Residue, then its C-alpha position, 0 to 999 in steps of 0.5 A: m232653378s237657375p243652378l240647374l240650368r247653368t253648365w253641364r246641369w241642364p244637358l244632363i237634365a235634358l238627356g235623363i228627361s228624353l231618356t224617360m220620355l223614350g222609356t214611357a212611349h216604350a212601356f205603353e207599347r209593350f205593357a198596354y199593347l198601344l202600337p205606336c202610329p208612324l207620327c208617334l214614331r217621329q216624336r221618338e226620332v226627336y227624343w233620340a236625336a235630344v238623347a244622342m245630342a246631350a250625350t255629345g254635348l257632356v262630352l264635348w263640354n269635359i273636353r273643353d268647357n267654353r261658355r260660347f259653346m253651352v250657349a250654342f249648344n243650348v239653343m240647338l237642344g231648345l231647337v230640337f224640343m221645339t221640332g218636336a213639339v211641332v210634330a206632337v201638335y200636328h199629331a194632336g191636330v190629326e187626332w182631333s181632326w182639325w187637319p188631315a192625317p199624312s198619307g200611310c197614317t190611316g191605318e185600320t184599328v188593330d186588335v193587338m191580341s189577334l195578332s199572329l206570332d208568325g213573323l216576329n221581326e216584322r212589323s204586321a200592323t200599324a195603328s191609325c194616326t186619327d185614333a188617340a190611343w190614350r187620353m188623360l184629362g182630355l189630352s192624348m199622349a201626343g197632346w202631352n209630348a207637346l206639352v213636355s217638348l214646349g217645356l224643354a224647349a223653353m228651359s233649354f233656351v233659358a239655359a242658353g241665356f244663363a250661359f250667355p257670357r256677360s262681359s266681352a272679356e269672356f269671348e276672348p280665347a283662353 
């Protein structure tokens, strides 16, 4: 596994996984008619941030390949994924009623099939953050997202460790 976490490979993998997670979320919305709640949308924002960060990191790595940059970049990417894990755990806790939902997050359950086609450019309904619309093996989408985000954060921190220069000579400017 270590060759996958060295140099530019991990940001590319993180970019691909982040895009896959976003595509999956949008597929559930478009094809399974599961409207996202405000906390679901927050979780997507974290993946968009990871996509932007990974793409930027890959461009910067091509401009100047520097191990110190890759260490810092992987740590920052890990922190972004940790943020996603925190949001996902919070959302899962709201679904399990471990803590209250934030204001504006307890909307009525929406019957998508009865929505009017008037005003297609406006969101006319919001799903409730307290109801898990889909579960697999006892975990909601937020629960699965928490596990994926924790895994991505761990991999980012491991990649930072692999990129860390082993000798002081590598810290000298070229």
